[in-house]
C-alpha positions in Angstrom: 6.4 -16.6 -21.3 4.7 -14.8 -24.1 6.6 -11.0 -24.7 3.5 -8.8 -25.4 3.3 -6.8 -28.8 4.1 -3.6 -28.8 1.0 -1.1 -28.2 0.3 2.0 -30.5 -1.3 4.9 -29.3 -5.1 5.2 -30.3 -5.4 8.1 -32.7 -8.3 10.5 -31.7 -9.9 11.9 -28.8 -10.1 9.8 -25.6 -12.6 10.1 -22.7 -11.0 8.9 -19.5 -14.2 8.5 -17.9 -15.4 6.1 -20.7 -12.0 4.4 -20.0 -12.6 4.1 -16.2 -16.5 3.1 -16.5 -15.7 0.2 -19.0 -13.1 -1.5 -17.0 -15.2 -0.9 -14.0 -17.9 -3.2 -15.8 -15.2 -5.7 -17.1 -14.2 -6.3 -13.2 -17.7 -6.4 -12.2 -18.8 -9.2 -15.0 -16.0 -11.6 -14.4 -15.0 -11.0 -10.7 -16.3 -11.5 -7.3 -15.0 -8.0 -5.8 -16.8 -4.8 -4.0 -17.1 -1.4 -5.5 -14.1 -0.2 -3.6 -12.0 -3.3 -4.5 -12.9 -2.5 -8.4 -12.3 1.4 -7.6 -8.6 0.5 -6.8 -8.4 -1.9 -9.3 -9.6 0.3 -11.9 -7.4 3.2 -11.1 -4.4 1.0 -10.4 -4.5 -0.6 -13.6 -4.4 2.9 -15.5 -2.0 4.3 -13.2 0.1 2.0 -15.0 0.4 4.0 -18.0 1.8 6.8 -16.1 3.7 5.2 -13.5 7.1 7.1 -14.7 5.5 10.5 -13.1 6.0 9.1 -9.5 8.5 9.0 -6.7 6.6 5.7 -5.4 4.2 3.4 -7.1 2.5 0.4 -5.3 2.7 -2.9 -5.7 -0.9 -4.3 -6.4 -1.8 -7.7 -4.3 -4.2 -10.0 -5.1 -4.4 -12.3 -1.9 -7.0 -15.2 -1.4 -7.9 -17.6 1.8 -7.6 -21.0 -0.4 -7.8 -21.9 -3.7 -10.6 -21.6 -6.0 -11.4 -18.0 -5.2 -10.5 -16.2 -8.2 -7.3 -14.9 -8.4 -5.9 -16.2 -11.5 -9.4 -14.9 -13.0 -8.5 -11.5 -11.5 -5.0 -11.6 -13.4 -6.6 -12.4 -16.8 -8.6 -9.0 -15.9 -5.9 -6.8 -14.8 -3.5 -8.3 -17.4 -6.2 -7.0 -20.2 -5.8 -3.5 -18.2 -2.5 -2.4 -18.0 0.4 -1.2 -19.6 2.5 -4.7 -21.5 1.5 -6.5 -18.8 3.0 -10.1 -18.8 2.2 -12.9 -16.9 4.7 -15.8 -15.4 4.7 -18.0 -12.4 7.8 -19.3 -10.0 10.3 -16.6 -11.7 13.9 -16.4 -11.0 15.5 -13.4 -10.0 17.5 -13.0 -13.1 14.5 -12.5 -14.9 12.8 -10.2 -12.6 15.7 -8.1 -13.1 16.2 -8.2 -16.5 12.4 -7.9 -17.7 12.6 -3.9 -17.9 15.5 -4.8 -20.8 13.4 -6.9 -22.8 10.1 -5.1 -22.8 9.5 -1.5 -22.5 7.4 -0.2 -19.5 6.4 -3.9 -18.9 3.6 -4.6 -16.2 4.8 -8.0 -14.6 1.9 -10.2 -13.2 3.2 -13.2 -11.1 0.8 -16.0 -10.1 1.2 -18.4 -7.5 3.7 -16.1 -5.3 3.0 -18.1 -2.2 4.5 -21.5 -3.9 8.1 -19.7 -4.1 8.7 -16.3 -2.6 7.1 -17.2 0.6 10.5 -19.7 0.8 12.7 -17.9 -1.7 15.9 -16.2 -0.5 16.4 -12.6 0.0 17.2 -12.2 -3.5 13.8 -12.2 -4.9 12.0 -10.6 -2.4 14.9 -7.8 -2.4 14.0 -7.6 -6.3 10.1 -7.1 -5.6 10.8 -4.2 -3.1 13.2 -2.4 -5.1 10.7 -1.5 -7.2 8.4 0.1 -5.2 10.6 3.5 -5.0 12.1 4.7 -8.3 15.2 6.2 -7.0 16.2 2.8 -5.2 15.0 0.6 -8.2 18.1 -0.8 -9.6 19.9 -3.7 -8.9 24.2 -4.5 -9.2 24.8 -8.0 -10.8 28.0 -9.4 -12.4 27.4 -10.9 -15.7 29.4 -12.6 -18.5 32.9 -15.0 -18.0 34.2 -11.2 -16.5 31.8 -10.9 -14.2 31.5 -7.6 -15.3 29.2 -5.4 -12.8 26.3 -4.2 -14.3 23.0 -2.2 -13.7 19.5 -3.5 -13.8 16.5 -1.7 -13.6 13.5 -2.8 -11.7 11.3 0.5 -12.0 7.9 -0.8 -13.3 4.2 -2.0 -12.1 4.1 -5.3 -10.5 0.5 -7.8 -9.8 1.1 -10.5 -7.3 -1.2 -13.1 -6.3 -1.1 -15.5 -3.5 -3.0 -17.9 -1.5 -2.2 -16.5 2.2 -0.5 -13.4 2.8 3.2 -12.4 2.2 6.1 -11.0 4.3 5.5 -7.3 5.6 7.6 -5.4 3.8 5.7 -6.7 0.2 2.1 -6.5 2.1 3.5 -3.0 3.2 4.3 -1.8 -0.3 1.3 -2.9 -1.8 -2.8 -1.8 -2.5 -4.0 -5.3 -1.2 -7.3 -6.7 -2.7 -8.6 -9.9 -0.4 -10.4 -12.1 -2.8 -13.1 -14.7 -1.4 -14.6 -17.2 -3.1 -17.9 -16.8 -5.2 -21.4 -17.5 -3.5 -24.1 -19.6 -5.2 -25.9 -16.5 -5.3 -23.4 -14.5 -6.9 -23.0 -14.7 -10.4 -20.1 -14.0 -12.9 -19.0 -14.6 -16.4 -16.6 -16.8 -17.6 -13.8 -15.0 -19.4 -13.2 -15.1 -23.0 -10.5 -16.8 -24.6 -9.1 -13.7 -26.6 -9.9 -11.3 -23.7 -6.2 -9.6 -23.9 -7.0 -8.9 -27.8 -10.7 -7.8 -27.2 -9.3 -5.1 -25.2 -6.4 -4.0 -27.3 -8.2 -0.8 -28.4 -8.8 -0.4 -24.7 -5.6 0.0 -23.7 -4.5 1.9 -26.7 -6.7 4.8 -25.7 -5.6 4.4 -22.4 -2.4 4.7 -23.8 -3.2 7.8 -25.6 -5.0 9.6 -23.1 -2.0 9.6 -20.4 0.3 11.0 -23.3 -1.6 13.7 -24.0 -2.1 14.6 -20.1 0.7 14.2 -18.8 0.6 17.1 -17.2 -1.9 16.2 -15.0 0.6 13.9 -13.4 3.3 16.4 -12.5 4.4 17.1 -9.0 2.6 20.0 -8.7 -0.8 17.7 -9.6 -0.1 15.2 -7.6 -2.8 14.4 -4.9 -1.7 13.2 -1.0 -4.6 11.2 0.7 -5.5 11.7 4.6 -3.1 10.3 6.6 -4.3 7.2 8.7 -1.6 6.5 10.9 0.9 4.8 8.0 3.0 6.9 5.6 3.6 3.9 3.8 0.3 3.8 2.7 -0.2 7.3 2.0 2.7 6.9 -0.7 1.0 3.9 -2.1 -2.3 5.7 -3.0 -0.6 8.9 -4.2 -1.1 7.5 -8.0 -4.6 6.7 -7.5 -5.7 9.9 -5.8 -4.0 12.1 -8.5 -5.9 9.9 -11.3 -9.2 10.0 -9.5 -9.2 13.7 -9.3 -8.3 13.8 -13.2 -11.1 11.4 -13.9 -14.1 13.2 -12.0 -15.3 14.3 -8.8 -17.3 10.7 -8.8 -14.0 8.5 -9.2 -12.4 10.7 -6.6 -14.8 10.5 -4.3 -15.0 6.5 -4.7 -11.2 6.8 -4.2 -11.6 8.3 -0.9 -14.2 5.6 -0.2 -12.0 2.9 -1.2 -9.1 3.9 0.7 -10.9 4.4 4.0 -12.1 0.7 3.6 -9.0 -1.1 2.3 -6.2 0.6 3.9 -6.2 -0.3 8.4 -4.9 2.0 10.1 -1.6 0.7 11.5 -1.9 -0.1 15.5 0.3 1.6 17.6 3.6 0.3 19.0 3.9 -0.3 22.8 5.4 3.0 23.6 3.5 4.9 20.7 0.3 3.5 22.9 1.6 4.9 25.8 1.6 8.1 24.7 -1.6 7.9 23.3 -3.4 6.5 26.2 -1.7 9.0 28.8 -2.8 11.9 26.1 -6.3 10.3 26.7 -6.7 9.3 30.4 -4.0 11.3 32.2 -2.6 14.7 31.0 -5.5 17.1 31.7 -5.4 21.3 31.3 -6.5 21.4 34.8 -4.2 19.2 36.3 -0.4 20.1 35.3 1.1 17.8 37.5 0.5 14.0 38.2 2.6 11.7 40.5 3.8 8.2 39.1 1.6 6.2 41.1 -1.6 8.2 39.9 -0.3 7.7 36.4 0.0 3.8 36.7 -3.7 3.9 38.4 -5.2 6.0 35.6 -4.0 3.7 32.8 -4.5 0.4 34.7 -8.1 1.6 34.6 -8.5 1.2 31.1 -10.2 -2.5 30.7 -9.4 -2.3 27.1 -6.0 -1.7 27.5 -2.7 -4.2 27.7 -1.5 -1.8 30.7 -3.2 -4.8 33.8 -1.7 -8.0 32.0 1.8 -6.0 31.8 1.7 -5.1 35.5 2.3 -2.1 34.3 4.6 0.1 37.4 6.1 3.4 37.6 9.2 2.0 36.8 8.2 0.4 33.4 6.2 3.9 32.9 9.8 5.9 33.2 11.5 3.1 31.1 9.3 3.2 28.4 9.0 7.3 28.1 12.9 7.2 28.7 13.7 7.2 24.9 11.2 10.0 24.7 13.3 12.1 26.7 10.5 12.2 29.4 11.8 11.5 32.5 10.0 11.8 36.3 11.5 14.5 38.6 10.4 15.2 42.1 7.8 17.5 42.7 5.2 18.8 45.2 1.9 17.9 44.5 -1.2 17.8 47.1 1.3 19.0 50.0 3.5 16.4 49.4 6.9 15.7 47.3 6.5 12.6 45.1 8.1 11.4 41.8 6.1 12.5 38.9 5.5 14.6 35.6 4.9 18.0 34.5 2.3 17.8 31.4 4.8 20.2 29.5 6.9 17.3 29.6 5.1 15.4 26.8 4.1 18.3 24.9 7.0 17.7 21.9 6.3 13.8 22.1 2.5 14.2 21.5 3.2 16.2 18.7 6.0 14.2 16.9 4.5 10.7 17.4 1.2 11.1 17.6 -1.7 11.9 15.2 -3.9 15.3 16.1 -6.6 15.2 18.4 
């Protein structure tokens, strides 16, 4: 494992726009990526120089469906851009927990993650997950013959390359780039053997810009993206949106487009989906009361919903709504006393658990 040499900041004025443009061109030249993916890669790589300003810093996860999709090439390109990058494969928990005591502000790049993370015990997965949040980025280990407890710092950027998806806990903490094999019509250039050395000056300039513009990353200037049903994704993209805003309007627009394309809205769990469908199909302003049987009929009428396959019944609906403190009661509807719901019973749950209409 080759340790990075100490990076000296550039002497002079630096343009963050030029740095972003040059990094974008580098990725485009050597990697098969979309513009949205390049936007995320450029902003994430630059953000490694200011990661310590954030409460949460996401992992960068490069996933390919099979071999020869360019993940190792992408790692080399990202390594040339990131702060104090160090590449390795088949790491042990001891190395991951101690890397920051060896290298100042490292960016750890892990290749072939599918060969050891998928089947590893909880130690490695726990270490990878621990460094996602600054306040929780520490592990306690016993060291030496006397087994003295010692705290190790795991707060640093991390890039992971894998064939196939990893565990949900890792995926959830990552900006995900889905790689694909090059088409015959797509042209990319081979990497030079000394890419990292060629881009040393670029890295020095990036370090200088972040040293001179640290105030732009303070809490008061951090930008939160639009909520897309996924709190973790919002947290993951704060560093990218904050940096994009500091670059210029063009890069901010690119970041918005990349976020919309690369972040999938989380599928609702079944009880939340029930609430959503009740709001969409059942509860109307002109119908303040509805019977349990009429509610089920309205839900079953939606052929795209899972309710018919579940053989939804009024009793099942009542059971699923009970945790929200929504319970059916006897009421007069259309001249008859039936079991049903008042529309006002749903208002609190709609506000707490569903996105605004």
